[in-house]
All heavy atoms as a GROMACS GRO file, in nm:
protein
  575
    1ASN      N    1   0.082  -0.120   0.000
    1ASN     CA    2   0.000   0.000   0.000
    1ASN      C    3   0.086   0.125   0.000
    1ASN      O    4   0.045   0.228   0.050
    1ASN     CB    5  -0.095  -0.001   0.119
    1ASN     CG    6  -0.189  -0.121   0.115
    1ASN    OD1    7  -0.227  -0.169   0.009
    1ASN    ND2    8  -0.226  -0.170   0.232
    2ARG      N    9   0.208   0.110  -0.049
    2ARG     CA   10   0.305   0.219  -0.060
    2ARG      C   11   0.352   0.272   0.075
    2ARG      O   12   0.391   0.387   0.088
    2ARG     CB   13   0.249   0.334  -0.145
    2ARG     CG   14   0.215   0.295  -0.287
    2ARG     CD   15   0.342   0.270  -0.364
    2ARG     NE   16   0.308   0.233  -0.500
    2ARG     CZ   17   0.391   0.170  -0.580
    2ARG    NH1   18   0.509   0.137  -0.538
    2ARG    NH2   19   0.356   0.139  -0.701
    3GLU      N   20   0.350   0.185   0.177
    3GLU     CA   21   0.407   0.219   0.307
    3GLU      C   22   0.508   0.111   0.343
    3GLU      O   23   0.482  -0.007   0.325
    3GLU     CB   24   0.299   0.224   0.415
    3GLU     CG   25   0.199   0.335   0.398
    3GLU     CD   26   0.094   0.333   0.509
    3GLU    OE1   27   0.118   0.272   0.615
    3GLU    OE2   28  -0.012   0.393   0.487
    4MET      N   29   0.623   0.152   0.395
    4MET     CA   30   0.724   0.054   0.436
    4MET      C   31   0.669  -0.028   0.552
    4MET      O   32   0.630   0.027   0.654
    4MET     CB   33   0.852   0.126   0.479
    4MET     CG   34   0.960   0.032   0.528
    4MET     SD   35   1.043  -0.057   0.397
    4MET     CE   36   1.132   0.075   0.319
    5GLY      N   37   0.662  -0.159   0.535
    5GLY     CA   38   0.613  -0.246   0.641
    5GLY      C   39   0.724  -0.329   0.701
    5GLY      O   40   0.716  -0.373   0.814
    6GLN      N   41   0.830  -0.348   0.624
    6GLN     CA   42   0.938  -0.435   0.670
    6GLN      C   43   1.061  -0.405   0.587
    6GLN      O   44   1.053  -0.386   0.466
    6GLN     CB   45   0.895  -0.579   0.652
    6GLN     CG   46   0.989  -0.681   0.702
    6GLN     CD   47   0.927  -0.820   0.694
    6GLN    OE1   48   0.810  -0.835   0.666
    6GLN    NE2   49   1.006  -0.920   0.718
    7MET      N   50   1.177  -0.400   0.653
    7MET     CA   51   1.302  -0.380   0.579
    7MET      C   52   1.409  -0.467   0.644
    7MET      O   53   1.436  -0.454   0.762
    7MET     CB   54   1.345  -0.234   0.580
    7MET     CG   55   1.467  -0.208   0.498
    7MET     SD   56   1.495  -0.032   0.488
    7MET     CE   57   1.633  -0.029   0.377
    8ALA      N   58   1.464  -0.557   0.566
    8ALA     CA   59   1.568  -0.646   0.616
    8ALA      C   60   1.651  -0.694   0.499
    8ALA      O   61   1.617  -0.669   0.383
    8ALA     CB   62   1.505  -0.764   0.690
    9ASN      N   63   1.759  -0.764   0.529
    9ASN     CA   64   1.839  -0.823   0.421
    9ASN      C   65   1.882  -0.963   0.462
    9ASN      O   66   1.858  -1.008   0.573
    9ASN     CB   67   1.959  -0.734   0.385
    9ASN     CG   68   2.055  -0.718   0.500
    9ASN    OD1   69   2.093  -0.814   0.564
    9ASN    ND2   70   2.094  -0.594   0.526
   10THR      N   71   1.946  -1.032   0.371
   10THR     CA   72   1.979  -1.173   0.392
   10THR      C   73   2.080  -1.195   0.505
   10THR      O   74   2.089  -1.305   0.557
   10THR     CB   75   2.033  -1.236   0.263
   10THR    OG1   76   2.145  -1.159   0.218
   10THR    CG2   77   1.926  -1.238   0.155
   11ASP      N   78   2.152  -1.092   0.545
   11ASP     CA   79   2.246  -1.107   0.657
   11ASP      C   80   2.174  -1.141   0.787
   11ASP      O   81   2.233  -1.195   0.879
   11ASP     CB   82   2.326  -0.978   0.679
   11ASP     CG   83   2.424  -0.951   0.566
   11ASP    OD1   84   2.462  -1.047   0.496
   11ASP    OD2   85   2.462  -0.834   0.548
   12LEU      N   86   2.045  -1.110   0.795
   12LEU     CA   87   1.968  -1.133   0.917
   12LEU      C   88   1.899  -1.270   0.920
   12LEU      O   89   1.836  -1.304   1.019
   12LEU     CB   90   1.862  -1.023   0.933
   12LEU     CG   91   1.918  -0.880   0.942
   12LEU    CD1   92   1.805  -0.780   0.938
   12LEU    CD2   93   2.002  -0.864   1.066
   13MET      N   94   1.911  -1.346   0.812
   13MET     CA   95   1.844  -1.475   0.805
   13MET      C   96   1.913  -1.577   0.896
   13MET      O   97   2.035  -1.575   0.911
   13MET     CB   98   1.842  -1.526   0.661
   13MET     CG   99   1.755  -1.440   0.571
   13MET     SD  100   1.757  -1.492   0.399
   13MET     CE  101   1.669  -1.646   0.411
   14ILE      N  102   1.835  -1.664   0.957
   14ILE     CA  103   1.888  -1.767   1.046
   14ILE      C  104   1.957  -1.876   0.965
   14ILE      O  105   2.065  -1.922   1.000
   14ILE     CB  106   1.775  -1.826   1.132
   14ILE    CG1  107   1.720  -1.718   1.225
   14ILE    CG2  108   1.822  -1.948   1.210
   14ILE    CD1  109   1.592  -1.754   1.296
   15ALA      N  110   1.894  -1.920   0.856
   15ALA     CA  111   1.950  -2.025   0.770
   15ALA      C  112   1.994  -1.962   0.637
   15ALA      O  113   1.932  -1.868   0.589
   15ALA     CB  114   1.847  -2.134   0.744
   16ASP      N  115   2.100  -2.016   0.577
   16ASP     CA  116   2.143  -1.961   0.449
   16ASP      C  117   2.058  -2.019   0.335
   16ASP      O  118   1.982  -2.114   0.354
   16ASP     CB  119   2.292  -1.985   0.426
   16ASP     CG  120   2.331  -2.130   0.408
   16ASP    OD1  121   2.246  -2.214   0.374
   16ASP    OD2  122   2.449  -2.160   0.427
   17PHE      N  123   2.070  -1.958   0.219
   17PHE     CA  124   1.987  -1.996   0.104
   17PHE      C  125   2.000  -2.145   0.070
   17PHE      O  126   1.901  -2.211   0.043
   17PHE     CB  127   2.024  -1.916  -0.021
   17PHE     CG  128   1.986  -1.772  -0.014
   17PHE    CD1  129   2.080  -1.674  -0.029
   17PHE    CD2  130   1.855  -1.734   0.010
   17PHE    CE1  131   2.045  -1.540  -0.023
   17PHE    CE2  132   1.818  -1.602   0.016
   17PHE     CZ  133   1.914  -1.504   0.000
   18ASN      N  134   2.122  -2.197   0.068
   18ASN     CA  135   2.141  -2.337   0.031
   18ASN      C  136   2.066  -2.431   0.125
   18ASN      O  137   2.006  -2.529   0.081
   18ASN     CB  138   2.289  -2.372   0.028
   18ASN     CG  139   2.362  -2.305  -0.086
   18ASN    OD1  140   2.301  -2.275  -0.189
   18ASN    ND2  141   2.489  -2.280  -0.068
   19LYS      N  142   2.068  -2.402   0.254
   19LYS     CA  143   1.998  -2.486   0.350
   19LYS      C  144   1.847  -2.477   0.330
   19LYS      O  145   1.776  -2.578   0.333
   19LYS     CB  146   2.034  -2.447   0.492
   19LYS     CG  147   1.974  -2.538   0.596
   19LYS     CD  148   2.029  -2.511   0.734
   19LYS     CE  149   1.972  -2.613   0.830
   19LYS     NZ  150   2.041  -2.613   0.957
   20ILE      N  151   1.796  -2.357   0.308
   20ILE     CA  152   1.652  -2.338   0.287
   20ILE      C  153   1.607  -2.413   0.162
   20ILE      O  154   1.508  -2.487   0.164
   20ILE     CB  155   1.618  -2.189   0.276
   20ILE    CG1  156   1.640  -2.120   0.411
   20ILE    CG2  157   1.475  -2.168   0.226
   20ILE    CD1  158   1.636  -1.970   0.406
   21ILE      N  159   1.679  -2.396   0.053
   21ILE     CA  160   1.643  -2.462  -0.073
   21ILE      C  161   1.653  -2.614  -0.058
   21ILE      O  162   1.566  -2.688  -0.105
   21ILE     CB  163   1.730  -2.411  -0.189
   21ILE    CG1  164   1.693  -2.265  -0.217
   21ILE    CG2  165   1.713  -2.497  -0.314
   21ILE    CD1  166   1.788  -2.194  -0.311
   22SER      N  167   1.754  -2.662   0.010
   22SER     CA  168   1.769  -2.806   0.032
   22SER      C  169   1.651  -2.862   0.111
   22SER      O  170   1.596  -2.967   0.077
   22SER     CB  171   1.901  -2.833   0.105
   22SER     OG  172   1.912  -2.968   0.137
   23MET      N  173   1.613  -2.793   0.219
   23MET     CA  174   1.503  -2.840   0.302
   23MET      C  175   1.372  -2.843   0.223
   23MET      O  176   1.297  -2.940   0.229
   23MET     CB  177   1.489  -2.750   0.425
   23MET     CG  178   1.603  -2.767   0.525
   23MET     SD  179   1.609  -2.644   0.659
   23MET     CE  180   1.441  -2.618   0.702
   24ILE      N  181   1.345  -2.737   0.150
   24ILE     CA  182   1.219  -2.729   0.074
   24ILE      C  183   1.218  -2.830  -0.040
   24ILE      O  184   1.118  -2.898  -0.062
   24ILE     CB  185   1.196  -2.586   0.023
   24ILE    CG1  186   1.171  -2.494   0.142
   24ILE    CG2  187   1.079  -2.582  -0.075
   24ILE    CD1  188   1.166  -2.348   0.107
   25SER      N  189   1.329  -2.841  -0.111
   25SER     CA  190   1.332  -2.932  -0.227
   25SER      C  191   1.326  -3.079  -0.186
   25SER      O  192   1.298  -3.165  -0.269
   25SER     CB  193   1.453  -2.904  -0.315
   25SER     OG  194   1.572  -2.932  -0.246
   26SER      N  195   1.349  -3.109  -0.059
   26SER     CA  196   1.333  -3.248  -0.015
   26SER      C  197   1.184  -3.284  -0.002
   26SER      O  198   1.150  -3.402   0.004
   26SER     CB  199   1.405  -3.271   0.118
   26SER     OG  200   1.337  -3.208   0.225
   27GLN      N  201   1.098  -3.185   0.000
   27GLN     CA  202   0.953  -3.208   0.014
   27GLN      C  203   0.873  -3.168  -0.111
   27GLN      O  204   0.765  -3.221  -0.134
   27GLN     CB  205   0.898  -3.129   0.133
   27GLN     CG  206   0.961  -3.166   0.266
   27GLN     CD  207   0.924  -3.305   0.309
   27GLN    OE1  208   0.808  -3.344   0.301
   27GLN    NE2  209   1.021  -3.382   0.356
   28TYR      N  210   0.924  -3.073  -0.189
   28TYR     CA  211   0.852  -3.020  -0.304
   28TYR      C  212   0.947  -3.007  -0.422
   28TYR      O  213   1.065  -2.979  -0.405
   28TYR     CB  214   0.796  -2.880  -0.273
   28TYR     CG  215   0.704  -2.877  -0.155
   28TYR    CD1  216   0.752  -2.841  -0.029
   28TYR    CD2  217   0.570  -2.910  -0.167
   28TYR    CE1  218   0.669  -2.838   0.081
   28TYR    CE2  219   0.486  -2.907  -0.057
   28TYR     CZ  220   0.536  -2.870   0.066
   28TYR     OH  221   0.452  -2.868   0.175
   29ALA      N  222   0.892  -3.020  -0.542
   29ALA     CA  223   0.970  -2.996  -0.663
   29ALA      C  224   0.978  -2.845  -0.684
   29ALA      O  225   0.877  -2.777  -0.684
   29ALA     CB  226   0.904  -3.063  -0.783
   30LEU      N  227   1.099  -2.794  -0.696
   30LEU     CA  228   1.118  -2.652  -0.723
   30LEU      C  229   1.151  -2.632  -0.870
   30LEU      O  230   1.223  -2.713  -0.930
   30LEU     CB  231   1.232  -2.596  -0.636
   30LEU     CG  232   1.205  -2.592  -0.487
   30LEU    CD1  233   1.330  -2.546  -0.411
   30LEU    CD2  234   1.088  -2.501  -0.454
   31HIS      N  235   1.099  -2.524  -0.928
   31HIS     CA  236   1.119  -2.495  -1.069
   31HIS      C  237   1.168  -2.352  -1.086
   31HIS      O  238   1.147  -2.267  -0.998
   31HIS     CB  239   0.987  -2.513  -1.146
   31HIS     CG  240   0.928  -2.650  -1.128
   31HIS    ND1  241   0.975  -2.761  -1.194
   31HIS    CD2  242   0.826  -2.693  -1.051
   31HIS    CE1  243   0.905  -2.867  -1.158
   31HIS    NE2  244   0.814  -2.829  -1.070
   32ILE      N  245   1.232  -2.324  -1.197
   32ILE     CA  246   1.277  -2.189  -1.227
   32ILE      C  247   1.156  -2.095  -1.218
   32ILE      O  248   1.050  -2.124  -1.272
   32ILE     CB  249   1.340  -2.182  -1.367
   32ILE    CG1  250   1.471  -2.262  -1.367
   32ILE    CG2  251   1.366  -2.038  -1.409
   32ILE    CD1  252   1.534  -2.276  -1.503
   33GLY      N  253   1.174  -1.986  -1.147
   33GLY     CA  254   1.066  -1.889  -1.130
   33GLY      C  255   0.988  -1.906  -1.001
   33GLY      O  256   0.911  -1.818  -0.964
   34ASP      N  257   1.006  -2.019  -0.931
   34ASP     CA  258   0.939  -2.037  -0.802
   34ASP      C  259   0.991  -1.933  -0.703
   34ASP      O  260   1.107  -1.893  -0.709
   34ASP     CB  261   0.966  -2.176  -0.745
   34ASP     CG  262   0.885  -2.284  -0.814
   34ASP    OD1  263   0.796  -2.252  -0.893
   34ASP    OD2  264   0.914  -2.403  -0.787
   35ILE      N  265   0.904  -1.890  -0.615
   35ILE     CA  266   0.940  -1.792  -0.513
   35ILE      C  267   0.926  -1.857  -0.377
   35ILE      O  268   0.824  -1.920  -0.348
   35ILE     CB  269   0.850  -1.667  -0.523
   35ILE    CG1  270   0.866  -1.602  -0.660
   35ILE    CG2  271   0.881  -1.570  -0.411
   35ILE    CD1  272   0.768  -1.491  -0.686
   36ILE      N  273   1.026  -1.842  -0.293
   36ILE     CA  274   1.023  -1.895  -0.157
   36ILE      C  275   1.012  -1.777  -0.062
   36ILE      O  276   1.103  -1.693  -0.056
   36ILE     CB  277   1.150  -1.977  -0.126
   36ILE    CG1  278   1.162  -2.095  -0.222
   36ILE    CG2  279   1.149  -2.023   0.019
   36ILE    CD1  280   1.295  -2.166  -0.215
   37PHE      N  281   0.902  -1.769   0.009
   37PHE     CA  282   0.884  -1.663   0.108
   37PHE      C  283   0.933  -1.716   0.242
   37PHE      O  284   0.881  -1.815   0.292
   37PHE     CB  285   0.736  -1.623   0.119
   37PHE     CG  286   0.687  -1.545   0.000
   37PHE    CD1  287   0.628  -1.608  -0.107
   37PHE    CD2  288   0.700  -1.407  -0.002
   37PHE    CE1  289   0.583  -1.537  -0.216
   37PHE    CE2  290   0.655  -1.334  -0.110
   37PHE     CZ  291   0.597  -1.399  -0.218
   38THR      N  292   1.032  -1.651   0.301
   38THR     CA  293   1.088  -1.698   0.426
   38THR      C  294   1.041  -1.616   0.546
   38THR      O  295   1.055  -1.660   0.658
   38THR     CB  296   1.242  -1.691   0.422
   38THR    OG1  297   1.282  -1.556   0.401
   38THR    CG2  298   1.296  -1.782   0.313
   39GLY      N  299   0.992  -1.497   0.522
   39GLY     CA  300   0.953  -1.411   0.632
   39GLY      C  301   1.075  -1.347   0.694
   39GLY      O  302   1.186  -1.358   0.645
   40SER      N  303   1.053  -1.279   0.804
   40SER     CA  304   1.162  -1.209   0.873
   40SER      C  305   1.125  -1.192   1.019
   40SER      O  306   1.011  -1.163   1.051
   40SER     CB  307   1.183  -1.072   0.808
   40SER     OG  308   1.273  -0.996   0.885
   41PRO      N  309   1.222  -1.208   1.108
   41PRO     CA  310   1.191  -1.187   1.249
   41PRO      C  311   1.180  -1.039   1.288
   41PRO      O  312   1.138  -1.007   1.396
   41PRO     CB  313   1.311  -1.252   1.320
   41PRO     CG  314   1.422  -1.243   1.222
   41PRO     CD  315   1.357  -1.255   1.087
   42LEU      N  316   1.217  -0.949   1.198
   42LEU     CA  317   1.213  -0.807   1.228
   42LEU      C  318   1.091  -0.739   1.167
   42LEU      O  319   1.044  -0.777   1.061
   42LEU     CB  320   1.338  -0.739   1.171
   42LEU     CG  321   1.471  -0.785   1.228
   42LEU    CD1  322   1.585  -0.716   1.157
   42LEU    CD2  323   1.477  -0.755   1.376
   43SER      N  324   1.041  -0.638   1.233
   43SER     CA  325   0.935  -0.551   1.180
   43SER      C  326   0.812  -0.628   1.133
   43SER      O  327   0.761  -0.603   1.024
   43SER     CB  328   0.990  -0.465   1.066
   43SER     OG  329   1.102  -0.393   1.108
   44ILE      N  330   0.765  -0.722   1.211
   44ILE     CA  331   0.648  -0.799   1.172
   44ILE      C  332   0.527  -0.707   1.166
   44ILE      O  333   0.504  -0.626   1.254
   44ILE     CB  334   0.623  -0.915   1.271
   44ILE    CG1  335   0.741  -1.011   1.264
   44ILE    CG2  336   0.493  -0.987   1.242
   44ILE    CD1  337   0.738  -1.119   1.368
   45CYS      N  338   0.449  -0.718   1.058
   45CYS     CA  339   0.331  -0.634   1.042
   45CYS      C  340   0.215  -0.720   0.992
   45CYS      O  341   0.235  -0.824   0.932
   45CYS     CB  342   0.358  -0.519   0.947
   45CYS     SG  343   0.406  -0.569   0.781
   46GLU      N  344   0.094  -0.674   1.019
   46GLU     CA  345  -0.023  -0.747   0.972
   46GLU      C  346  -0.050  -0.717   0.825
   46GLU      O  347  -0.026  -0.606   0.778
   46GLU     CB  348  -0.146  -0.709   1.054
   46GLU     CG  349  -0.143  -0.765   1.193
   46GLU     CD  350  -0.274  -0.741   1.265
   46GLU    OE1  351  -0.294  -0.628   1.309
   46GLU    OE2  352  -0.353  -0.837   1.275
   47VAL      N  353  -0.099  -0.818   0.755
   47VAL     CA  354  -0.135  -0.804   0.614
   47VAL      C  355  -0.280  -0.846   0.601
   47VAL      O  356  -0.322  -0.946   0.658
   47VAL     CB  357  -0.045  -0.895   0.526
   47VAL    CG1  358  -0.087  -0.888   0.381
   47VAL    CG2  359   0.101  -0.856   0.542
   48PHE      N  360  -0.357  -0.769   0.526
   48PHE     CA  361  -0.500  -0.794   0.513
   48PHE      C  362  -0.542  -0.811   0.367
   48PHE      O  363  -0.472  -0.767   0.276
   48PHE     CB  364  -0.580  -0.679   0.576
   48PHE     CG  365  -0.555  -0.665   0.723
   48PHE    CD1  366  -0.465  -0.571   0.772
   48PHE    CD2  367  -0.619  -0.748   0.814
   48PHE    CE1  368  -0.442  -0.558   0.907
   48PHE    CE2  369  -0.596  -0.737   0.950
   48PHE     CZ  370  -0.507  -0.641   0.996
   49ASP      N  371  -0.656  -0.874   0.349
   49ASP     CA  372  -0.716  -0.892   0.217
   49ASP      C  373  -0.721  -0.757   0.146
   49ASP      O  374  -0.764  -0.657   0.202
   49ASP     CB  375  -0.857  -0.949   0.233
   49ASP     CG  376  -0.920  -0.985   0.100
   49ASP    OD1  377  -0.849  -1.035   0.011
   49ASP    OD2  378  -1.041  -0.961   0.085
   50GLY      N  379  -0.671  -0.754   0.024
   50GLY     CA  380  -0.672  -0.632  -0.055
   50GLY      C  381  -0.545  -0.549  -0.045
   50GLY      O  382  -0.524  -0.458  -0.125
   51ASP      N  383  -0.458  -0.579   0.053
   51ASP     CA  384  -0.332  -0.506   0.062
   51ASP      C  385  -0.247  -0.534  -0.061
   51ASP      O  386  -0.249  -0.644  -0.117
   51ASP     CB  387  -0.252  -0.549   0.186
   51ASP     CG  388  -0.302  -0.488   0.315
   51ASP    OD1  389  -0.391  -0.400   0.310
   51ASP    OD2  390  -0.252  -0.528   0.421
   52LYS      N  391  -0.174  -0.434  -0.103
   52LYS     CA  392  -0.084  -0.449  -0.216
   52LYS      C  393   0.059  -0.450  -0.162
   52LYS      O  394   0.100  -0.358  -0.094
   52LYS     CB  395  -0.105  -0.334  -0.314
   52LYS     CG  396  -0.240  -0.341  -0.382
   52LYS     CD  397  -0.262  -0.221  -0.473
   52LYS     CE  398  -0.396  -0.229  -0.542
   52LYS     NZ  399  -0.510  -0.220  -0.454
   53LEU      N  400   0.132  -0.557  -0.192
   53LEU     CA  401   0.269  -0.573  -0.145
   53LEU      C  402   0.366  -0.560  -0.261
   53LEU      O  403   0.338  -0.600  -0.373
   53LEU     CB  404   0.288  -0.709  -0.078
   53LEU     CG  405   0.195  -0.741   0.039
   53LEU    CD1  406   0.232  -0.876   0.099
   53LEU    CD2  407   0.199  -0.634   0.144
   54GLU      N  408   0.483  -0.505  -0.230
   54GLU     CA  409   0.588  -0.491  -0.330
   54GLU      C  410   0.720  -0.529  -0.264
   54GLU      O  411   0.748  -0.487  -0.152
   54GLU     CB  412   0.593  -0.347  -0.381
   54GLU     CG  413   0.692  -0.324  -0.492
   54GLU     CD  414   0.682  -0.184  -0.550
   54GLU    OE1  415   0.612  -0.097  -0.493
   54GLU    OE2  416   0.744  -0.160  -0.654
   55ALA      N  417   0.799  -0.610  -0.332
   55ALA     CA  418   0.928  -0.654  -0.281
   55ALA      C  419   1.038  -0.596  -0.369
   55ALA      O  420   1.021  -0.583  -0.490
   55ALA     CB  421   0.937  -0.806  -0.279
   56PHE      N  422   1.148  -0.562  -0.306
   56PHE     CA  423   1.261  -0.503  -0.377
   56PHE      C  424   1.385  -0.588  -0.360
   56PHE      O  425   1.407  -0.648  -0.256
   56PHE     CB  426   1.290  -0.363  -0.322
   56PHE     CG  427   1.189  -0.260  -0.360
   56PHE    CD1  428   1.070  -0.250  -0.290
   56PHE    CD2  429   1.213  -0.174  -0.465
   56PHE    CE1  430   0.975  -0.155  -0.325
   56PHE    CE2  431   1.119  -0.079  -0.500
   56PHE     CZ  432   1.000  -0.069  -0.430
   57LEU      N  433   1.468  -0.590  -0.464
   57LEU     CA  434   1.605  -0.642  -0.457
   57LEU      C  435   1.693  -0.521  -0.480
   57LEU      O  436   1.688  -0.460  -0.587
   57LEU     CB  437   1.630  -0.748  -0.563
   57LEU     CG  438   1.553  -0.878  -0.547
   57LEU    CD1  439   1.577  -0.970  -0.664
   57LEU    CD2  440   1.590  -0.947  -0.417
   58GLU      N  441   1.767  -0.486  -0.377
   58GLU     CA  442   1.842  -0.360  -0.378
   58GLU      C  443   1.740  -0.247  -0.396
   58GLU      O  444   1.646  -0.240  -0.319
   58GLU     CB  445   1.950  -0.360  -0.486
   58GLU     CG  446   2.052  -0.470  -0.470
   58GLU     CD  447   2.141  -0.456  -0.348
   58GLU    OE1  448   2.162  -0.344  -0.299
   58GLU    OE2  449   2.191  -0.560  -0.300
   59ASP      N  450   1.755  -0.164  -0.498
   59ASP     CA  451   1.661  -0.053  -0.520
   59ASP      C  452   1.558  -0.085  -0.629
   59ASP      O  453   1.479   0.003  -0.666
   59ASP     CB  454   1.737   0.074  -0.558
   59ASP     CG  455   1.821   0.125  -0.443
   59ASP    OD1  456   1.779   0.109  -0.327
   59ASP    OD2  457   1.928   0.183  -0.470
   60ASP      N  458   1.560  -0.206  -0.683
   60ASP     CA  459   1.472  -0.242  -0.794
   60ASP      C  460   1.350  -0.319  -0.746
   60ASP      O  461   1.362  -0.418  -0.673
   60ASP     CB  462   1.547  -0.327  -0.897
   60ASP     CG  463   1.663  -0.253  -0.960
   60ASP    OD1  464   1.651  -0.130  -0.982
   60ASP    OD2  465   1.767  -0.316  -0.987
   61SER      N  466   1.232  -0.276  -0.790
   61SER     CA  467   1.110  -0.349  -0.758
   61SER      C  468   1.114  -0.484  -0.830
   61SER      O  469   1.132  -0.491  -0.951
   61SER     CB  470   0.988  -0.269  -0.805
   61SER     OG  471   0.870  -0.342  -0.782
   62ALA      N  472   1.103  -0.593  -0.753
   62ALA     CA  473   1.117  -0.727  -0.810
   62ALA      C  474   0.984  -0.802  -0.814
   62ALA      O  475   0.970  -0.900  -0.886
   62ALA     CB  476   1.218  -0.808  -0.729
   63LEU      N  477   0.885  -0.758  -0.737
   63LEU     CA  478   0.761  -0.833  -0.725
   63LEU      C  479   0.653  -0.742  -0.668
   63LEU      O  480   0.676  -0.668  -0.574
   63LEU     CB  481   0.784  -0.951  -0.630
   63LEU     CG  482   0.665  -1.038  -0.591
   63LEU    CD1  483   0.618  -1.119  -0.712
   63LEU    CD2  484   0.702  -1.129  -0.476
   64GLU      N  485   0.534  -0.748  -0.728
   64GLU     CA  486   0.418  -0.677  -0.675
   64GLU      C  487   0.298  -0.771  -0.682
   64GLU      O  488   0.281  -0.843  -0.780
   64GLU     CB  489   0.385  -0.553  -0.759
   64GLU     CG  490   0.482  -0.440  -0.745
   64GLU     CD  491   0.436  -0.318  -0.823
   64GLU    OE1  492   0.331  -0.260  -0.786
   64GLU    OE2  493   0.504  -0.284  -0.921
   65PHE      N  494   0.215  -0.772  -0.577
   65PHE     CA  495   0.094  -0.854  -0.581
   65PHE      C  496  -0.006  -0.802  -0.478
   65PHE      O  497   0.029  -0.728  -0.387
   65PHE     CB  498   0.124  -1.002  -0.558
   65PHE     CG  499   0.187  -1.033  -0.424
   65PHE    CD1  500   0.108  -1.069  -0.314
   65PHE    CD2  501   0.324  -1.028  -0.408
   65PHE    CE1  502   0.166  -1.098  -0.192
   65PHE    CE2  503   0.383  -1.058  -0.287
   65PHE     CZ  504   0.303  -1.093  -0.179
   66GLU      N  505  -0.131  -0.844  -0.496
   66GLU     CA  506  -0.238  -0.808  -0.404
   66GLU      C  507  -0.273  -0.930  -0.321
   66GLU      O  508  -0.287  -1.041  -0.373
   66GLU     CB  509  -0.361  -0.760  -0.481
   66GLU     CG  510  -0.471  -0.709  -0.390
   66GLU     CD  511  -0.584  -0.644  -0.467
   66GLU    OE1  512  -0.556  -0.575  -0.567
   66GLU    OE2  513  -0.700  -0.664  -0.428
   67VAL      N  514  -0.286  -0.912  -0.190
   67VAL     CA  515  -0.318  -1.020  -0.098
   67VAL      C  516  -0.465  -1.060  -0.114
   67VAL      O  517  -0.552  -0.973  -0.119
   67VAL     CB  518  -0.290  -0.980   0.047
   67VAL    CG1  519  -0.334  -1.086   0.145
   67VAL    CG2  520  -0.141  -0.948   0.064
   68ARG      N  521  -0.491  -1.188  -0.120
   68ARG     CA  522  -0.627  -1.240  -0.125
   68ARG      C  523  -0.645  -1.337  -0.009
   68ARG      O  524  -0.574  -1.436   0.001
   68ARG     CB  525  -0.653  -1.316  -0.256
   68ARG     CG  526  -0.643  -1.231  -0.378
   68ARG     CD  527  -0.766  -1.148  -0.389
   68ARG     NE  528  -0.758  -1.070  -0.511
   68ARG     CZ  529  -0.831  -0.965  -0.532
   68ARG    NH1  530  -0.918  -0.924  -0.442
   68ARG    NH2  531  -0.820  -0.898  -0.644
   69GLY      N  532  -0.734  -1.307   0.083
   69GLY     CA  533  -0.757  -1.395   0.196
   69GLY      C  534  -0.778  -1.318   0.325
   69GLY      O  535  -0.776  -1.196   0.325
   70GLU      N  536  -0.800  -1.389   0.430
   70GLU     CA  537  -0.824  -1.328   0.560
   70GLU      C  538  -0.694  -1.271   0.616
   70GLU      O  539  -0.587  -1.288   0.559
   70GLU     CB  540  -0.881  -1.432   0.657
   70GLU     CG  541  -1.015  -1.486   0.614
   70GLU     CD  542  -1.122  -1.377   0.604
   70GLU    OE1  543  -1.129  -1.292   0.693
   70GLU    OE2  544  -1.195  -1.377   0.504
   71GLY      N  545  -0.702  -1.205   0.732
   71GLY     CA  546  -0.585  -1.145   0.795
   71GLY      C  547  -0.472  -1.245   0.812
   71GLY      O  548  -0.494  -1.359   0.854
   72LEU      N  549  -0.354  -1.206   0.777
   72LEU     CA  550  -0.236  -1.290   0.784
   72LEU      C  551  -0.131  -1.219   0.868
   72LEU      O  552  -0.139  -1.099   0.889
   72LEU     CB  553  -0.180  -1.314   0.643
   72LEU     CG  554  -0.275  -1.368   0.538
   72LEU    CD1  555  -0.211  -1.360   0.401
   72LEU    CD2  556  -0.312  -1.511   0.570
   73ARG      N  557  -0.032  -1.291   0.911
   73ARG     CA  558   0.084  -1.228   0.976
   73ARG      C  559   0.201  -1.238   0.879
   73ARG      O  560   0.226  -1.342   0.822
   73ARG     CB  561   0.120  -1.301   1.106
   73ARG     CG  562   0.015  -1.296   1.213
   73ARG     CD  563  -0.007  -1.160   1.270
   73ARG     NE  564   0.108  -1.117   1.346
   73ARG     CZ  565   0.117  -0.996   1.398
   73ARG    NH1  566   0.021  -0.909   1.386
   73ARG    NH2  567   0.224  -0.961   1.465
   74LEU      N  568   0.269  -1.129   0.861
   74LEU     CA  569   0.385  -1.127   0.772
   74LEU      C  570   0.504  -1.073   0.849
   74LEU      O  571   0.489  -0.984   0.928
   74LEU     CB  572   0.359  -1.040   0.650
   74LEU     CG  573   0.471  -1.024   0.551
   74LEU    CD1  574   0.499  -1.154   0.478
   74LEU    CD2  575   0.442  -0.915   0.453
   0.00000   0.00000   0.00000
């Protein structure tokens, strides 16, 4: 909704990318273009039906979508 809800980087992650991908791929088939949402322990905010979220890599917008569903925790 054009308001900063969370700001973090990969240095704050508990597990590294290789471990996360290994754990997930042992249960699910991963394909090029799949997105893995890991969440973040910092700046947790509520997300509601109709909210518009945008994710950035560095300064570039990498993903935008509208939430569909009941109240969630992000």
